[in-house]
C-alpha positions as CSV (number, residue, x, y, z in Angstrom):
1,X,-116.6,5.2,32.4
2,X,-116.2,2.2,30.2
3,X,-112.9,1.5,28.5
4,X,-112.4,-0.5,25.3
5,X,-109.4,-2.8,26.1
6,X,-107.5,-4.3,23.2
7,X,-106.4,-7.9,23.2
8,X,-102.7,-8.6,22.7
9,X,-103.4,-9.8,19.2
10,X,-105.3,-6.7,18.4
11,X,-102.5,-4.5,19.8
12,X,-99.9,-6.3,17.7
13,X,-102.1,-6.0,14.7
14,X,-102.4,-2.2,15.1
15,X,-98.7,-1.9,15.7
16,X,-98.0,-3.8,12.5
17,X,-100.5,-1.5,10.7
18,X,-98.6,1.5,12.0
19,X,-95.3,0.1,11.0
20,X,-96.5,-0.8,7.5
21,X,-98.0,2.8,7.1
22,X,-94.8,4.6,8.1
23,X,-92.0,2.0,7.3
24,X,-93.3,-0.5,4.7
25,X,-89.8,-1.3,3.4
26,X,-86.4,-0.3,4.7
27,X,-82.8,-0.4,3.5
28,X,-80.3,-1.1,6.3
29,X,-76.9,-2.8,6.8
30,X,-75.2,-4.6,9.7
31,X,-73.2,-7.6,10.7
32,X,-74.6,-11.1,11.0
33,X,-74.1,-12.1,14.6
34,X,-76.2,-15.3,14.7
35,X,-77.6,-17.4,11.9
36,X,-79.3,-20.8,11.6
37,X,-81.4,-22.5,8.9
38,X,-84.5,-24.4,9.9
39,X,-85.5,-27.8,8.5
40,X,-88.1,-26.2,6.2
41,X,-85.5,-23.9,4.6
42,X,-86.2,-20.6,6.4
43,X,-83.1,-18.7,7.6
44,X,-83.2,-17.0,11.0
45,X,-80.5,-14.5,11.8
46,X,-79.6,-11.5,14.0
47,X,-78.1,-8.3,12.6
48,X,-76.1,-5.9,14.7
49,X,-74.0,-2.8,14.7
50,X,-71.9,-1.2,17.5
51,X,-75.0,-0.2,19.6
52,X,-78.0,-2.3,18.6
53,X,-79.2,-5.7,17.4
54,X,-82.4,-6.8,15.6
55,X,-83.8,-10.2,14.6
56,X,-84.5,-11.0,11.0
57,X,-85.9,-13.9,8.9
58,X,-85.4,-14.9,5.2
59,X,-88.3,-17.1,4.0
60,X,-87.4,-20.2,2.0
61,X,-88.8,-18.7,-1.2
62,X,-86.3,-15.8,-0.9
63,X,-83.4,-17.9,0.5
64,X,-83.3,-20.2,-2.6
65,X,-82.4,-17.2,-4.7
66,X,-79.5,-16.0,-2.5
67,X,-76.1,-16.5,-4.3
68,X,-73.7,-15.6,-1.5
69,X,-72.8,-17.9,1.4
70,X,-74.1,-16.3,4.6
71,X,-72.1,-16.8,7.8
72,X,-71.5,-15.2,11.1
73,X,-69.4,-12.0,10.9
74,X,-70.4,-11.0,7.4
75,X,-71.3,-7.4,6.8
76,X,-74.5,-7.2,4.6
77,X,-76.9,-4.7,3.1
78,X,-80.6,-5.7,3.2
79,X,-84.0,-4.7,1.9
80,X,-86.6,-5.7,4.3
81,X,-90.1,-5.3,5.8
82,X,-90.3,-4.6,9.5
83,X,-93.0,-6.5,11.4
84,X,-93.9,-7.7,14.9
85,X,-94.0,-11.5,15.2
86,X,-97.4,-12.2,16.8
87,X,-96.3,-15.4,18.7
88,X,-93.6,-13.5,20.7
89,X,-94.4,-9.9,20.2
90,X,-90.8,-9.3,19.1
91,X,-89.9,-6.9,16.3
92,X,-88.2,-8.5,13.3
93,X,-87.4,-7.8,9.7
94,X,-88.5,-10.0,6.9
95,X,-85.5,-9.7,4.5
96,X,-86.4,-9.6,0.8
97,X,-82.9,-8.9,-0.6
98,X,-79.5,-9.3,0.9
99,X,-76.0,-8.6,-0.4
100,X,-72.4,-8.2,0.9
101,X,-71.3,-4.7,1.9
102,X,-68.0,-3.2,3.0
103,X,-66.2,-5.8,5.1
104,X,-68.5,-8.4,3.8
105,X,-67.1,-8.0,0.3
106,X,-63.6,-8.0,1.6
107,X,-64.2,-11.1,3.7
108,X,-65.6,-13.0,0.7
109,X,-62.5,-12.0,-1.3
110,X,-60.3,-13.0,1.7
111,X,-61.8,-16.5,1.9
112,X,-61.6,-17.0,-1.9
113,X,-57.9,-16.0,-2.0
114,X,-57.1,-18.0,1.1
115,X,-58.6,-21.1,-0.5
116,X,-56.5,-20.6,-3.7
117,X,-53.2,-19.9,-1.9
118,X,-53.8,-22.9,0.4
119,X,-54.3,-25.1,-2.5
120,X,-51.0,-23.9,-4.0
121,X,-49.2,-24.9,-0.8
122,X,-48.3,-21.4,0.5
123,X,-49.5,-22.2,4.0
124,X,-47.8,-25.7,4.3
125,X,-46.0,-26.0,7.7
126,X,-43.4,-28.3,6.1
127,X,-41.9,-25.4,4.1
128,X,-41.7,-23.0,7.0
129,X,-38.2,-22.4,8.4
130,X,-37.0,-22.3,12.0
131,X,-36.6,-18.8,13.5
132,X,-32.8,-18.3,14.4
133,X,-32.3,-18.6,18.1
134,X,-29.7,-15.8,18.3
135,X,-30.3,-13.4,15.4
136,X,-27.7,-10.7,14.9
137,X,-29.4,-8.7,12.1
138,X,-33.2,-8.1,12.1
139,X,-35.2,-6.3,9.5
140,X,-38.4,-4.5,10.5
141,X,-41.1,-3.6,7.9
142,X,-43.8,-1.3,9.2
143,X,-44.8,2.4,9.4
144,X,-42.6,4.8,11.2
145,X,-45.6,6.6,12.5
146,X,-47.3,3.6,14.1
147,X,-47.1,2.5,17.7
148,X,-46.1,-1.0,16.4
149,X,-42.5,0.2,15.6
150,X,-42.0,1.7,19.0
151,X,-43.3,-1.4,20.8
152,X,-41.0,-3.6,18.8
153,X,-37.9,-1.4,19.3
154,X,-38.6,-1.1,23.0
155,X,-38.9,-4.9,23.5
156,X,-35.9,-5.7,21.4
157,X,-33.8,-3.2,23.4
158,X,-35.0,-4.7,26.6
159,X,-34.3,-8.3,25.7
160,X,-31.2,-8.1,23.4
161,X,-29.9,-4.5,23.0
162,X,-26.9,-5.4,20.8
163,X,-28.9,-6.7,17.9
164,X,-28.6,-4.7,14.6
165,X,-31.9,-3.3,13.4
166,X,-32.6,-2.5,9.7
167,X,-35.9,-0.6,9.5
168,X,-37.9,-0.1,6.3
169,X,-40.7,2.5,6.5
170,X,-43.8,1.6,4.5
171,X,-47.5,2.5,4.4
172,X,-49.5,-0.2,6.2
173,X,-52.9,0.6,4.8
174,X,-54.5,2.4,1.8
175,X,-53.6,2.7,-1.8
176,X,-50.1,1.5,-2.6
177,X,-49.4,0.0,0.8
178,X,-49.3,-3.6,-0.6
179,X,-46.7,-2.6,-3.2
180,X,-44.5,-0.9,-0.7
181,X,-44.6,-3.8,1.7
182,X,-43.8,-6.3,-1.0
183,X,-40.9,-4.1,-2.2
184,X,-39.5,-3.7,1.3
185,X,-39.4,-7.5,1.8
186,X,-37.6,-7.9,-1.5
187,X,-35.1,-5.1,-0.8
188,X,-34.2,-6.4,2.7
189,X,-33.6,-9.8,1.1
190,X,-31.4,-8.4,-1.7
191,X,-29.5,-5.6,0.0
192,X,-28.8,-6.6,3.6
193,X,-26.2,-9.4,3.7
194,X,-26.5,-12.1,6.3
195,X,-29.9,-10.8,7.4
196,X,-31.2,-13.4,10.0
197,X,-34.8,-12.4,10.3
198,X,-37.6,-10.0,9.2
199,X,-40.5,-8.8,11.4
200,X,-43.6,-7.7,9.4
201,X,-45.9,-5.8,11.7
202,X,-48.7,-3.2,12.2
203,X,-51.2,-2.5,15.0
204,X,-54.8,-3.7,15.1
205,X,-57.7,-2.5,13.0
206,X,-60.7,-3.5,11.0
207,X,-60.5,-6.0,8.1
208,X,-60.3,-3.0,5.7
209,X,-57.5,-1.4,7.7
210,X,-55.5,-4.7,7.6
211,X,-56.3,-5.4,4.0
212,X,-52.8,-4.6,2.6
213,X,-51.6,-7.7,4.5
214,X,-54.2,-9.8,2.7
215,X,-53.2,-8.8,-0.8
216,X,-51.9,-11.6,-3.0
217,X,-48.8,-9.5,-3.9
218,X,-47.7,-9.3,-0.2
219,X,-48.5,-13.0,0.5
220,X,-46.3,-14.1,-2.4
221,X,-43.5,-11.7,-1.3
222,X,-43.5,-13.3,2.1
223,X,-43.5,-16.8,0.5
224,X,-40.6,-15.9,-1.8
225,X,-38.4,-14.4,1.0
226,X,-35.2,-16.2,1.6
227,X,-35.0,-14.7,5.1
228,X,-37.4,-16.2,7.7
229,X,-40.3,-13.9,8.5
230,X,-42.3,-13.3,11.7
231,X,-45.7,-11.8,11.1
232,X,-47.1,-9.6,13.9
233,X,-50.1,-8.0,12.3
234,X,-53.1,-6.7,14.3
235,X,-54.3,-8.1,17.5
236,X,-54.5,-11.7,18.6
237,X,-58.0,-12.2,17.1
238,X,-56.9,-10.8,13.7
239,X,-55.7,-13.3,11.1
240,X,-54.2,-12.2,7.7
241,X,-52.9,-14.1,4.8
242,X,-49.4,-12.9,5.8
243,X,-49.9,-14.6,9.1
244,X,-50.7,-17.9,7.4
245,X,-47.7,-17.7,4.9
246,X,-45.1,-16.4,7.3
247,X,-42.6,-18.8,9.0
248,X,-44.1,-17.8,12.4
249,X,-47.2,-15.9,13.4
250,X,-47.1,-13.7,16.5
251,X,-50.4,-12.4,18.0
252,X,-49.2,-8.8,18.3
253,X,-46.2,-6.7,17.2
254,X,-44.8,-6.8,20.7
255,X,-45.1,-10.6,20.8
256,X,-43.2,-10.7,17.5
257,X,-40.3,-8.9,19.1
258,X,-40.4,-11.3,22.1
259,X,-40.4,-14.3,19.8
260,X,-37.5,-12.9,17.7
261,X,-34.8,-12.6,20.4
262,X,-34.0,-14.4,23.7
263,X,-34.0,-12.5,27.0
264,X,-30.4,-11.6,27.9
265,X,-31.3,-11.7,31.6
266,X,-32.4,-15.3,31.3
267,X,-29.3,-16.2,29.4
268,X,-27.0,-14.6,32.0
269,X,-28.8,-16.5,34.7
270,X,-28.2,-19.8,32.8
271,X,-24.5,-18.9,32.3
272,X,-24.1,-18.2,36.1
273,X,-25.8,-21.6,36.8
274,X,-23.4,-23.3,34.4
275,X,-20.4,-21.7,36.0
276,X,-21.6,-23.1,39.3
277,X,-21.9,-26.5,37.8
278,X,-18.4,-26.2,36.4
279,X,-17.0,-25.3,39.8
280,X,-18.8,-28.3,41.4
281,X,-17.4,-30.5,38.7
282,X,-13.9,-29.2,39.3
283,X,-14.3,-30.0,43.0
284,X,-15.4,-33.5,42.2
285,X,-12.4,-34.0,40.0
286,X,-10.1,-32.8,42.8
287,X,-11.7,-35.3,45.2
288,X,-11.4,-38.0,42.6
289,X,-7.6,-37.3,42.1
290,X,-7.2,-37.6,45.9
291,X,-8.8,-41.0,45.8
292,X,-6.6,-42.0,42.9
293,X,-3.5,-41.0,44.8
294,X,-4.6,-43.1,47.7
295,X,-5.2,-46.0,45.4
296,X,-1.7,-45.7,43.9
297,X,-0.2,-45.6,47.4
298,X,-2.2,-48.7,48.4
299,X,-1.1,-50.5,45.3
300,X,2.6,-49.8,46.0
301,X,2.3,-50.9,49.6
302,X,0.6,-54.2,48.5
303,X,3.4,-54.8,46.0
304,X,6.1,-54.5,48.6
305,X,4.2,-56.8,50.9
306,X,4.0,-59.5,48.2
307,X,7.8,-59.2,47.6
308,X,8.5,-59.5,51.2
309,X,6.2,-62.5,51.5
310,X,8.0,-64.2,48.6
311,X,11.4,-63.5,50.1
312,X,10.3,-65.0,53.4
313,X,9.1,-68.1,51.7
314,X,12.3,-68.4,49.7
315,X,14.3,-68.2,52.9
316,X,12.2,-70.8,54.5
317,X,12.7,-73.1,51.5
318,X,16.4,-72.7,51.7
319,X,16.4,-73.5,55.4
320,X,14.4,-76.7,54.7
321,X,16.9,-77.6,52.0
322,X,19.7,-77.3,54.4
323,X,17.9,-79.7,56.7
324,X,17.6,-82.3,54.0
325,X,21.0,-83.6,53.3
326,X,20.4,-86.1,50.5
327,X,21.5,-84.6,47.2
328,X,18.6,-85.9,45.1
329,X,16.0,-84.4,47.4
330,X,17.9,-81.1,47.4
331,X,18.1,-81.1,43.6
332,X,14.3,-81.9,43.3
333,X,13.4,-79.1,45.7
334,X,15.7,-76.7,43.9
335,X,14.0,-77.4,40.6
336,X,10.6,-77.0,42.1
337,X,11.6,-73.8,43.8
338,X,13.1,-72.4,40.7
339,X,9.9,-73.2,38.8
340,X,7.8,-71.5,41.5
341,X,10.1,-68.5,41.4
342,X,9.8,-68.2,37.7
343,X,6.0,-68.5,37.8
344,X,5.8,-66.1,40.6
345,X,8.1,-63.6,38.9
346,X,6.0,-63.9,35.7
347,X,2.7,-63.4,37.5
348,X,4.1,-60.5,39.5
349,X,5.5,-58.8,36.4
350,X,2.1,-59.2,34.7
351,X,0.4,-57.8,37.8
352,X,2.7,-54.8,37.9
353,X,2.3,-54.1,34.1
354,X,-1.5,-54.3,34.4
355,X,-1.7,-52.0,37.3
356,X,0.9,-49.6,35.8
357,X,-1.3,-49.3,32.7
358,X,-4.3,-48.5,34.9
359,X,-2.3,-46.0,36.9
360,X,-1.0,-44.3,33.7
361,X,-4.5,-44.2,32.2
362,X,-5.9,-42.7,35.4
363,X,-3.0,-40.2,35.6
364,X,-3.7,-39.1,32.0
365,X,-7.4,-38.6,32.8
366,X,-6.5,-36.7,36.0
367,X,-4.2,-34.4,34.0
368,X,-7.0,-33.5,31.6
369,X,-9.6,-32.8,34.2
370,X,-7.4,-30.9,36.7
371,X,-7.6,-27.1,36.4
372,X,-4.2,-27.0,34.7
373,X,-5.4,-29.4,32.0
374,X,-8.6,-27.4,31.6
375,X,-6.5,-24.2,31.1
376,X,-4.5,-26.0,28.4
377,X,-7.7,-26.4,26.3
378,X,-8.2,-22.6,26.1
379,X,-9.9,-21.6,29.3
380,X,-8.7,-19.0,31.8
381,X,-9.2,-18.6,35.5
382,X,-9.6,-15.4,37.6
383,X,-7.9,-15.3,41.0
384,X,-7.6,-12.8,43.8
385,X,-4.5,-13.9,45.7
386,X,-5.1,-17.6,46.3
387,X,-8.8,-17.4,45.9
388,X,-10.6,-18.4,42.7
389,X,-13.2,-15.9,41.6
390,X,-16.4,-17.7,40.4
391,X,-19.0,-14.9,40.6
392,X,-19.0,-11.5,39.0
393,X,-20.2,-9.7,42.1
394,X,-17.0,-10.8,43.9
395,X,-15.0,-8.2,41.8
396,X,-15.7,-4.6,42.6
397,X,-14.4,-1.5,40.8
398,X,-10.6,-0.9,41.2
399,X,-10.1,-4.5,42.6
400,X,-6.9,-6.1,41.3
401,X,-7.0,-9.7,40.1
402,X,-4.9,-12.2,38.2
403,X,-6.0,-13.8,34.9
404,X,-4.4,-17.3,34.9
405,X,-3.7,-18.9,31.5
406,X,-2.1,-22.2,30.8
407,X,1.3,-20.6,30.1
408,X,1.3,-17.7,32.5
409,X,-0.5,-15.0,34.5
410,X,-1.7,-11.5,33.5
411,X,-2.5,-8.9,36.2
412,X,-5.6,-6.9,35.8
413,X,-7.8,-4.4,37.5
414,X,-11.6,-3.8,37.4
415,X,-12.4,-0.4,35.8
């Protein structure tokens, strides 16, 4: 039996005839995943959805009439002609018309509004304020039914449970959401006195889901807020206009809570470390005072030795005078001795005054740095008997202790 085998070119030709017969033109939509323009003006791109991807081409004659800027990530609607490219045998669509659809329209609107607000200076980093390090009052603007609220509350409770929370429930998507969000920001600014911070948040979603946070009304409300705002909208890959205007952008709602407050466990660890450093400093001051006392004792001993040496020289001089009988010699030596004594006395007085000033200065410094001096400045010290308590774990429930102040002692017990 003889078989009529087709060449590859003939096979592709027949497949193209079949495609043209059953699918001459198609309407379809998808997201641009890859795009490039050749030197001769043709545009080659790939379109995809959640499950599939297909290659497409826009010939130069069609491309020159396209009025929208095409870019990766845009959602588009197309009219095209399916065909198999003979050189590679790959299915592709020759696009004859293309327009934005769904998210594509929103993305175009997003880019236009972003450019306008950026030109007005709403994104300038110079106008953004520092987030308070230890906020006492925090406002939260999000939906009470979303997971974002629970994530934020859980993280705030874990890190700093004593912070005051002012929650404002709003819709975070759909009709009226932007108006509610803007109103919530304004209300928190106007009605909560001494509010330190506002967290604006919602979970992730599509561009359409997050669109309320791209509305100009909300962006300007964030810009006008007197209270610093952390924006924690969507996932890390999502960026909204609120993120760009806010004083600080967090990648997720949970990250916004982490950024808003410090971790109390870390703060307690730092306090314990500072207490240890203070104890070591107190020990150093004590050792310094001991060295100062030793120096004072040495100074006193040296002064007595100088006086004794002077007295011995004076006695020797008197003895020499007694051995020299002539009156003139005696008178001359007497004058010289008196002069030496006066000079010695003056120098010794200066020596004593100088060292007394140094000793007084060191004594004043010692008084300030000794524990008693520290207590005088408003500190207190916990003791058990004669032992100073420097760590919390030393005190157990029902243990007695003494709280030592500058002017007295108060007895206490751990309850």
